[in-house]
NURO-900002 format. One record per residue: residue in one letter; z, x, y of N, C-alpha, C, O in turn. Coordinates in steps of 0.05 Angstrom, whole numbers, plus 5000, padded with zeros to 4 digits. Layout:
residues N
AZXYZXYZXYZXY/...
//
This chain:
residues 237
X119082851158118182911131120283071117120283091092/X122183201133124183371120125983221100126583311079/X126782981108128682811092127082711068128282711046/X124782621070123282521048122682761029122982721005/X121982991038121583211020124083291004123983360980/X126383281018128883331005129483130982130383210960/X128982870987129382670967127682730942128682720919/X125182800947123182850926124083090911123883090886/X124983310923125883540910128383500893128683620871/X130183330903132583270885131783130861132683170839/X129982950866129182780842127782940821128282910797/X125983140831124583310812126583490798126383540774/X128483570812130583750801132083620779132583740758/X132883370783134183190764132483140738133383140715/X129983110744128083050720127883310704127783290679/X127683560717127383800703129983860686129883950663/X132283800698134783840683134983650660135883730639/X134183400663134183220641132583290618133383270595/X129983380625128083470604129083730589128783750565/X130283910603131384150591133884090575134184200553/X135583910584137983850568137383690544138683710523/X135283520546134383380523133483560500134183520477/X132083760507130983970486133284130477133384200454/X135284200494137284380488139384270470140484420454/X140084010472142183890456141083670440142483470437/X138583680429137283470415138883430387138983210378/X139883640376141183630350143883470352144983380332/X144983440377147483290381147183000386149182860388/X144482910388144082640392144282560422146082420431/X142282660437142282630466141982340473140082220464/X143682230490143381960498143381900528143581670536/X142982110543142682060573144482270587146282400576/X143782290612145182470632145682340658143982190668/X148082390669148582280696149482500715151482630710/X147882550737148482750755149382630783147982480796/X151782700790152982590814154082820830155383000820/X153482810857154583010875157182930887157482710897/X159083110886161883060896162583270918160983460921/X164683240932165383450952165883710939165383910951/X166983710914167683960901165284090887165384330881/X163283950882160884070869159183840858158983620869/X157883900835156083710821157083630794157583790776/X157483360791158783260767156483200747154783030753/X156283340725154283280705155583160680157183290667/X155082910672156182780650153882760629151682660635/X154382850604152582830583153782630561156082640551/X151782440555152382230535151082320508148682330506/X152682370489151682470463153182320441155282200445/X151882340416152982210392155182390379157182290369/X154782660379156582860368157383050390155883240395/X159583010404160583180426161183470415160583670429/X162183490390163083750382160883950381161384190384/X158183870378156084060377155384150405154384360408/X155983980425155484070452157584260464156984450478/X160084190456162384370465162284650452162784850465/X161784650426161684900412164585000406166584880414/X164485210391166985350383168385490407167385680418/X170685380413172185510437170685430462171385560482/X168985250464167485160489165585350496164885360520/X164485520478162385720486159685600495158385690514/X158985390480156285280485156285120513154385130528/X158484980518158484830542158685020567157784950589/X159985260563159985460584157285560588156485600611/X155685620567153085700569151185510584149485580600/X151685260577150185040590150785030620148984980636/X153285070627153985070654152685300671151785280694/X152785530658151485750671148385720675147285820695/X147185590655144285550656143585340678141485360690/X145485140682144984940703144885070730143584950748/X146185290736146085420763143385530769142685570792/X141785580747138985680751137185480762135185540775/X137885220756136285010768136884940796135784750807/X138685080808139685020836141784850840142184760863/X143184770820145584580820147884750828148484950815/X149384670851151484820862154184730846154684500843/X155584920837158184900824158084670804159584470809/X156584680784156384460763158884440745159984640736/X159684190742162084130726161083950702160583710706/X160984040679159783890656161883750640163783870631/X161683490637163283320621161683200598159383120601/X162883190574161483070551162682820542165082830536/X161482600540162482350530161082260506158682280504/X162682160487161482060462160581770465161881610478/X158081720453156981460453158481270433158381330409/X159781070442161380900424159680740406160280720382/X157480610416155480450400152880570402151280500420/X152180760383149580890386147180690387145180720401/X147480480371145180280368144480150395142180070400/X146380140413145780010440144980220462144780150485/X144580470454143780670474140780710467139980800445/X139080640488136180630486135080920481133380960464/X136081120498135181400495135581500469133681610457/X138081460457138681560432136981440409135981580391/X136581190411134981040390131981150392130681170371/X131081210416128181290417128081580407125981670396/X130281740410130082010398130282020368128982180355/X132081840358132381820330129881710316129181800294/X128481520329125881390318123881610319122281630300/X123781770340121781980342122082180320120082270308/X124682270313125182460293124282350265123282490248/X124882090262124281950235121081950233120081980211/X119681910254116581930252115582200247113582240234/X117182410257116182670250116982750220115782930209/X118882620210119682690182117782540161117882580137/X115982380174113782260155114281970151112781850135/X116081830165116481550161113881410171112681490190/X113281190156110881020166111880880192114180780194/X110080870211110880770238111680480236113580410250/X110480310220111180030219113979990206115579830215/X114380140184117080130173119180240190121480130190/X118580460204120780580222121380380246123680340254/X119180260257119680070279121279830271123079760286/X120779710249122279480240125079560233126979410238/X125479790221128079880212129979910237132179820238/X128880050258130580100282130879830298132879800312/X128979660297129179390311131279230299132979120314/X131479200272133579060259136179190264138179060269/X136279460263138879600269139979550295142479530297/X138279530316139079480343140079200348141979150362/X138679010335139378740337141878650322143278470330/X142378790299144778750283147178840299149478740294/X146779030317149179120332149978940354152078990367/X148578730360149178520379147478520404148178380423/X145378660404143578660428142378380432141878240412/X141978300457140678050464137778060460136577860452/X136478280464133678320460132878620457134278800467/X130678680443129778940439126778940437125578760426/X125579150448122579190446122079500441122979670456/X120679550420119979810412116879850414115279700402/X116080050429113280090431112580370422113580570433/X110880400400109880640390106880680397105280500389/X106080870410103280900418102181190412103581390415/X099681190404098381450397096481420375095581190370/X095781630360093981620338095681550312096681720297/X095981290307097781190286096481200260097581310241/X093981110257092781090232090081230232089081290210/X088781290253086181410255085981590279087981640293/X083581680285083081850306083181700333083381820354/X083081450332083081290356086081200363087481100346/X086781240387089581180394089880860400088080730410/X092180780392092980490397095880460401097480650398/X096680210406099480160413100279940394098879740390/X102779970383104079780365106779720378108379890386/X107179450380109879340391111479190370110479050354/X114079230372116079090356117978950374119379080389/X118178680372119878530392121778350378120978220359/X124078320387126178130376127878040398128478200416/X128877790398130577690418129177630443126877550444/X130777670465129677610493129277870507130878050506/X126977890521126378130537125078050564123377870566/X126078190584125178150612123278380619123978610615/X120978310630119078510640118578530670117378720679/X119478340685118878340713121278270730123178150719/X121378330755123478260773125678460773125578660759/X127878390789130278560789131778590763132878810757/X131978370748133378400721131978630704133478780690/X129278650704127878850688128679140696128379320680/X129679170721130579440728133579490724134479720719/X135179280727138079330726139379250699141579360693/X138279070684139378980659138179080634139479060613/X135779200635134479310613134679610611133879750630/X135879700589135980000584133580100570132779990549/X132380320582129880430571130380720564131680870578/X129080780540129281050531126481150523124880980515/X125881390524123081490517123381770503124981940511/X121781810483121582070470118982100458117481900457/X118182330448115682380434116182490407118182620401/X114082430390114082530363111582680358109482570361/X111782930351109483110347108583100319109983190301/X106082980314104882940287102583120285101783250304/X101383120261098883290257096483180272094883330283/X096382920274094082790288094282810319092382790334/X096882840327097282860356100282780363102082780345/X100682720387103282650398103582330398101682190406/X105982240390106381940389108481910412110482050413/X107981710428110081640449111881410437110781220425/X114481420440116381230431117981110455119381260468/X117880870460119380730480120980520469120080340455/X123680530477125580330466126780200491127780340509/X126679920491128079760513130179590497129579480476/X132479570509134579420499136179280521136779380542/X136779020514138478860533141178840519141378730498/X143278970533145978970519147178700516146278510529/X149078670499150378400495151978310518152278070522/X153078480534154778400557153378330581154578280602/X150678310580149078260603148677950605148077820585/X148877840630148377560635145677520649145477590673/X143877410636141177390647141077160668142876990668/X139177150686139176940706138776660697139576470710/X137276650673136776380663138876280644138476070631/X141076400641143276340623145176150638145476180663/X146375960626148175780638150375690617149875700593/X152675620626154875530608155675240614155875160637/X156075090594156874810597159874800591160874860569/X161374730612164274730608165274460597164174250603/X167374480580168474240567170474110589171774250604/X170373850588172273690608174873660593175073590570/X176973730608179673710597180673430597179873270614/X182473340577183373080575184672960599184372720604/X186073130616187373060639185172970660185372760673/X183073130661180973060679179572810671178672640687/X179372780645178072520635179872280643178772080652/X182372300641184272080650183972030679183671800687/X183872230696183472180725180872040730180771860746/X178672130717176172020722176071720712174771540723/X177671670690177671390680179271210700178670970702/X181571320714182971170732181271110757181370890768/X179871300765178071280789175971070783175370920800/X174871060760172770880752174070580752172970390762/X176470560741177770310741178470190767178369950772/X179270390786179770320814177270220827177370030843/X175070340822172570270834171770000823170969820839/X171969950797171269690786173169470796172169250802/X175769520799177569330810176769260840176769030848/X176069470855175369430881172569260883172269090901/X170769300866168369140865169068850857167768670868/X170868790838171568530832172768370854172368130859/X174568530869175968390892173768310914173868090926/X171768500919169768440938168068200928167268030944/X167368180900165867960892167367690896166167480902/X170067690891171567450895171567370924171167130930/X171867560942171867490969169167380980169067200997/X166967500969164367380977163967120966162666960979/X164967060941164666800929166366600944165366370948/X168866660951170366470966169066410994168966181003/X168066611006166566551032164066381030163466231048/X162666401009160466231003161265961000160165781012/X163365920983164465640978165365501004164865261008/X166665671022167765551046165365461063165465261076/X163165611064160865531080159565281068158665111083/X159465271042158365031030159964781036158664581041/X162664781035164264561041163964461071164064221077/X163664671089163264601117160664451120160564251135/X158364531107155964401110156164121098154963941110/X157564081076157663811064159363631082158763391082/X161463731097163063571115161363481138161663261148/X159663661147157863571169155963351162154363261179/
//
């Protein structure tokens, strides 16, 4: 049980770090975190929309974040900040921006379609946005916005679909926002490509067909001559 307990503890530690980091650098456009253990320590990579706000003046803020990570039990943390090149294709960032828009008073249906079109215009193969909670009344319900192709089951749903989640705090209660995106560079299992036949290959195929046809005509002539010979022998008898 010691090994299983260690795996669970490491996972809980990573989730706590992710939730804390999400709250701490929300204003910089949090798009995800990657924690990797190395022989020299723990590599922590932050994906944000505005790296300058995370680094701070003279690197003060990133140093403070590094010191705070030690309190979570992370040994020798090394924090790197990477800028998100295409924010529209980052599911976590889109979920956070959508949640902030709902908190500012956007109508949920307008916000859902606005972000859905924004993601699809960026080149995504598919997108699904789910907003759940007390949307229009005291009774909670779920509203879905879907465009393109979306995978819900199997291994592709785990490896090819990028998922982000955030919450929006409203007067009626808390709204949950889930964004699922299939990036444009992903090849789905049901996709196939029809290759064009080159002219040289077409010529080779034509020559092969002509050779087959000529071989068939020769065989037909031989069989015809053999039948005529048999008929002459019978008539001679």
